C-alpha positions as CSV (number, residue, x, y, z in Angstrom):
1,X,0.0,0.0,0.0
2,X,2.8,2.4,0.9
3,X,4.7,1.8,-2.3
4,X,1.5,2.3,-4.3
5,X,1.1,5.7,-2.7
6,X,4.7,6.7,-3.3
7,X,4.4,5.8,-7.0
8,X,1.3,7.8,-7.3
9,X,3.0,10.9,-5.7
10,X,6.0,10.6,-7.9
11,X,3.8,10.4,-11.0
12,X,1.9,13.5,-10.0
13,X,5.1,15.5,-9.0
14,X,6.9,14.6,-12.2
15,X,4.7,16.7,-14.6
16,X,5.0,19.7,-12.2
17,X,8.7,19.4,-12.2
18,X,8.7,19.2,-16.1
19,X,6.6,22.3,-16.3
20,X,9.0,24.3,-14.1
21,X,11.9,23.1,-16.2
22,X,10.1,24.2,-19.5
23,X,9.4,27.5,-18.0
24,X,13.0,28.2,-17.0
25,X,14.4,26.7,-20.2
26,X,13.0,29.4,-22.5
27,X,14.3,32.5,-20.7
28,X,17.5,30.8,-20.0
29,X,18.1,30.1,-23.6
30,X,17.1,33.7,-24.5
31,X,19.6,35.2,-22.0
32,X,22.3,32.9,-23.2
33,X,21.9,34.3,-26.8
34,X,21.7,37.8,-25.5
35,X,24.8,37.4,-23.3
36,X,27.5,38.2,-25.9
37,X,25.7,41.4,-27.0
38,X,25.1,42.4,-23.4
39,X,28.6,42.0,-22.5
40,X,29.6,44.1,-25.4
41,X,27.2,46.9,-24.4
42,X,28.5,46.6,-20.9
43,X,32.1,46.9,-21.7
44,X,31.9,49.5,-24.6
45,X,28.9,51.5,-23.6
46,X,27.8,51.4,-19.9
47,X,31.1,51.1,-18.2
48,X,32.5,54.0,-20.3
49,X,29.4,56.1,-19.5
50,X,29.8,55.6,-15.7
51,X,33.5,56.3,-16.0
52,X,32.8,59.5,-18.0
53,X,30.2,60.6,-15.2
54,X,32.9,60.0,-12.6
55,X,35.6,61.8,-14.5
56,X,33.3,64.9,-15.1
57,X,34.0,65.8,-11.4
58,X,37.8,65.8,-11.7
59,X,40.6,67.5,-13.5
60,X,42.0,64.6,-15.3
61,X,45.9,64.5,-15.2
62,X,47.6,61.5,-16.8
63,X,50.8,61.3,-14.6
64,X,49.9,63.5,-11.6
65,X,46.6,61.9,-10.7
66,X,43.1,63.2,-10.9
67,X,42.2,66.4,-8.9
68,X,38.7,66.7,-7.5
69,X,36.8,69.7,-8.8
70,X,33.2,69.0,-8.0
71,X,30.8,70.9,-10.2
72,X,33.5,73.2,-11.6
73,X,33.5,71.5,-15.0
74,X,29.9,72.0,-15.4
75,X,30.2,75.6,-14.4
76,X,32.9,75.9,-17.1
77,X,30.4,74.6,-19.6
78,X,27.6,76.9,-18.5
79,X,29.8,80.0,-18.5
80,X,32.0,79.3,-21.5
81,X,31.1,81.2,-24.7
82,X,32.3,78.3,-27.0
83,X,30.1,75.9,-25.3
84,X,27.1,78.3,-25.6
85,X,27.8,78.8,-29.2
86,X,28.1,75.0,-29.8
87,X,24.8,74.3,-27.9
88,X,23.1,76.8,-30.0
89,X,24.4,75.4,-33.2
90,X,23.4,72.0,-32.1
91,X,19.8,73.0,-31.4
92,X,19.5,75.0,-34.5
93,X,20.8,72.1,-36.6
94,X,18.6,69.6,-34.8
95,X,15.5,71.8,-35.3
96,X,16.2,72.5,-38.9
97,X,17.0,68.9,-39.7
98,X,14.0,67.6,-37.9
99,X,11.5,69.9,-39.6
100,X,13.0,69.6,-43.0
101,X,13.3,65.8,-43.0
102,X,9.8,65.3,-41.6
103,X,8.1,67.6,-44.2
104,X,10.0,66.2,-47.1
105,X,9.6,62.6,-45.8
106,X,5.8,63.1,-45.6
107,X,5.7,64.6,-49.0
108,X,7.6,61.9,-50.7
109,X,5.8,59.2,-48.9
110,X,2.5,60.6,-50.2
111,X,3.8,60.7,-53.7
112,X,5.1,57.2,-53.9
113,X,2.5,55.6,-51.6
114,X,0.6,53.0,-53.5
115,X,0.4,49.3,-54.8
116,X,2.1,49.9,-58.2
117,X,4.8,47.4,-58.9
118,X,7.5,49.9,-60.2
119,X,7.4,51.8,-56.8
120,X,9.5,49.2,-55.1
121,X,12.5,50.4,-57.3
122,X,11.8,54.0,-56.4
123,X,11.6,53.3,-52.7
124,X,14.8,51.2,-52.8
125,X,16.7,54.0,-54.7
126,X,15.4,56.8,-52.4
127,X,16.5,54.7,-49.3
128,X,20.2,54.3,-50.5
129,X,21.4,57.5,-48.6
130,X,20.4,56.0,-45.3
131,X,22.3,52.9,-45.7
132,X,25.4,54.6,-47.1
133,X,28.2,55.3,-44.6
134,X,28.0,58.8,-43.2
135,X,31.7,59.5,-43.8
136,X,31.4,58.6,-47.5
137,X,28.2,60.8,-47.9
138,X,29.8,63.7,-46.1
139,X,33.0,63.5,-48.4
140,X,30.8,63.4,-51.5
141,X,29.0,66.5,-50.4
142,X,32.1,68.3,-49.4
143,X,33.2,67.9,-53.1
144,X,29.8,69.1,-54.2
145,X,30.0,72.2,-51.9
146,X,33.1,73.4,-53.7
147,X,32.8,77.3,-53.5
148,X,34.2,77.9,-56.9
149,X,31.8,78.7,-59.8
150,X,32.8,75.3,-61.2
151,X,31.6,73.5,-58.1
152,X,28.8,71.1,-58.7
153,X,26.1,72.8,-56.7
154,X,27.1,76.2,-58.0
155,X,26.8,75.0,-61.5
156,X,23.3,73.6,-60.7
157,X,22.1,76.8,-59.1
158,X,23.6,78.8,-62.0
159,X,21.2,77.2,-64.4
160,X,18.4,79.2,-62.6
161,X,20.3,82.5,-62.5
162,X,21.6,82.2,-58.9
163,X,25.2,83.4,-58.2
164,X,27.8,81.0,-56.9
165,X,27.7,80.5,-53.1
166,X,30.6,80.0,-50.7
167,X,28.7,77.1,-48.9
168,X,31.1,75.7,-46.4
169,X,33.7,78.4,-46.8
170,X,31.5,81.1,-45.3
171,X,30.6,81.7,-41.7
172,X,27.1,82.6,-42.6
173,X,26.3,79.6,-44.7
174,X,28.4,76.7,-43.3
175,X,25.9,75.5,-40.7
176,X,23.0,75.8,-43.3
177,X,25.0,73.8,-45.8
178,X,25.5,71.0,-43.2
179,X,21.7,71.2,-42.5
180,X,21.0,70.8,-46.1
181,X,23.0,67.6,-46.3
182,X,21.5,66.3,-43.1
183,X,17.9,66.9,-44.4
184,X,18.9,65.0,-47.7
185,X,20.1,62.0,-45.7
186,X,17.3,61.9,-43.1
187,X,14.3,62.4,-45.5
188,X,14.4,58.8,-47.0
189,X,14.3,57.3,-43.5
190,X,11.3,59.4,-42.4
191,X,9.7,58.6,-45.8
192,X,9.9,54.9,-45.2
193,X,8.4,55.2,-41.7
194,X,5.6,57.4,-43.1
195,X,4.9,54.7,-45.7
196,X,4.6,52.1,-43.0
197,X,2.2,54.4,-41.2
198,X,0.1,55.0,-44.3
199,X,-0.5,51.3,-44.8
200,X,-2.5,51.3,-41.6
201,X,-4.9,54.2,-42.6
202,X,-8.4,52.9,-43.2
203,X,-9.2,53.2,-46.9
204,X,-12.9,53.3,-46.4
205,X,-12.4,56.7,-44.7
206,X,-11.0,58.1,-48.0
207,X,-13.9,56.7,-50.0
208,X,-16.5,58.1,-47.6
209,X,-14.7,61.5,-47.7
210,X,-14.6,61.4,-51.5
211,X,-18.4,60.6,-51.7
212,X,-19.0,63.6,-49.3
213,X,-17.1,65.9,-51.7
214,X,-14.0,66.4,-49.6
215,X,-11.0,67.8,-51.5
216,X,-7.6,66.2,-51.4
217,X,-6.4,68.8,-48.9
218,X,-9.3,68.1,-46.5
219,X,-8.7,64.3,-46.8
220,X,-5.0,64.9,-45.9
221,X,-5.8,67.3,-43.1
222,X,-8.7,65.4,-41.5
223,X,-7.7,61.8,-42.2
224,X,-4.1,61.2,-43.1
225,X,-2.4,63.6,-40.6
226,X,-4.5,62.5,-37.5
227,X,-3.9,58.8,-38.4
228,X,-0.1,59.5,-38.7
229,X,0.1,61.3,-35.3
230,X,1.9,58.5,-33.5
231,X,4.3,58.2,-36.4
232,X,5.0,62.0,-36.1
233,X,6.0,61.7,-32.5
234,X,8.3,58.7,-33.1
235,X,10.0,60.4,-36.0
236,X,10.3,63.6,-34.1
237,X,12.0,62.1,-31.2
238,X,14.4,60.1,-33.3
239,X,15.2,63.0,-35.7
240,X,15.8,65.5,-32.8
241,X,18.1,63.0,-31.1
242,X,20.0,62.5,-34.3
243,X,20.3,66.2,-34.8
244,X,21.7,66.8,-31.3
245,X,24.2,64.1,-31.6
246,X,25.5,65.0,-35.0
247,X,29.2,64.5,-35.3
248,X,30.6,62.9,-38.4
249,X,29.1,65.3,-41.0
250,X,30.3,68.3,-39.1
251,X,33.7,66.8,-38.6
252,X,34.2,65.8,-42.2
253,X,32.7,68.9,-43.9
254,X,34.0,71.7,-41.8
255,X,35.5,70.4,-38.5
256,X,33.6,73.2,-36.8
257,X,34.9,76.0,-39.0
258,X,35.2,78.5,-40.4
259,X,36.0,80.3,-37.1
260,X,33.7,78.0,-35.1
261,X,30.6,79.0,-37.1
262,X,29.5,75.3,-37.4
263,X,31.0,74.0,-34.2
264,X,28.5,71.7,-32.5
265,X,28.6,70.1,-29.1
266,X,29.9,66.7,-30.2
267,X,32.9,68.2,-32.2
268,X,33.7,70.5,-29.3
269,X,33.6,67.6,-26.8
270,X,35.9,65.6,-29.2
271,X,38.4,68.5,-29.5
272,X,38.6,69.1,-25.7
273,X,39.0,65.3,-25.0
274,X,41.3,64.2,-27.7
275,X,43.1,67.3,-29.0
276,X,43.4,69.5,-25.8
277,X,43.4,66.5,-23.4
278,X,40.8,68.2,-21.1
279,X,39.0,65.0,-20.4
280,X,37.2,66.4,-17.3
281,X,35.4,69.1,-19.2
282,X,34.8,66.9,-22.2
283,X,33.2,64.2,-19.9
284,X,31.0,67.0,-18.3
285,X,29.9,68.0,-21.9
286,X,29.1,64.4,-22.7
287,X,26.9,64.2,-19.6
288,X,25.1,67.4,-20.5
289,X,24.4,66.1,-24.0
290,X,23.1,62.8,-22.5
291,X,20.8,64.8,-20.1
292,X,19.5,67.0,-23.0
293,X,18.8,63.9,-25.1
294,X,17.0,62.2,-22.1
295,X,14.9,65.3,-21.3
296,X,13.9,65.6,-25.0
297,X,12.8,62.0,-25.1
298,X,10.8,62.3,-21.9
299,X,9.1,65.5,-22.9
300,X,8.2,64.0,-26.4
301,X,6.8,60.9,-24.7
302,X,4.7,63.0,-22.2
303,X,3.3,65.1,-25.0
304,X,2.4,62.1,-27.0
305,X,0.5,60.4,-24.0
306,X,-1.4,63.6,-23.4
307,X,-2.6,63.7,-26.9
308,X,-3.4,60.0,-26.8
309,X,-5.6,60.5,-23.8
């Protein structure tokens, strides 16, 4: 009798143990696959980030040892005219790039949205600037921005009677020239996201609006744009962060020149850290940039949730 009860208990306990093993096996396998990427993120991203935060409170001296400064590096950033100019250039570049790429991306998405077979080629060709290396793109645009009358862009605008422009060689146009290239590169990405959003718009709404006599503009304003509101918020956040963290295009095209007219926060941090060896102030600048990006993301998410409710 006792042996029979023991066998019955073992039989009922075995499925329970198997269920526990199955529950643990899935997450364990997933974490094992994620472990190499997480280790790389930890070593090359999170640890340097915390080290940068720690160094931002010190005057970093290679051979003499670090000297504690507290918030003095952050005070330097707030009071320094070069940092103020770099922050203003970064904000202006981010704002112009975001608005330009969003408007053009939506326009191109509306133009090539549809089921036609040949449109796949147009979409693929338009998306090529996004997958091309930024350094290569910036170098090509640097050649196109040649300020001489024989420069490619000057020749093109000369066809419509516009005089040759200095582009990157002028303090007044260097930042706008970088913004032009950034808009050109960011527009295809925004266009593809808008295309994905347009797929989810209910077509019966367009048909009902057409029956009621609504014009194309009214259909765009009252149907398309409200349906794309979540897409707008996502793209706005991504484009703004991309604009604040711009580095490669500025470094390749002007390196912050002429006379600091296109200096942005990232290039200034790079120069302080790797050219002037002022790693403490550079680390503080990196933390300020991180906080600005974090605040921008949180504000965009709060506004999106308010509109959703």
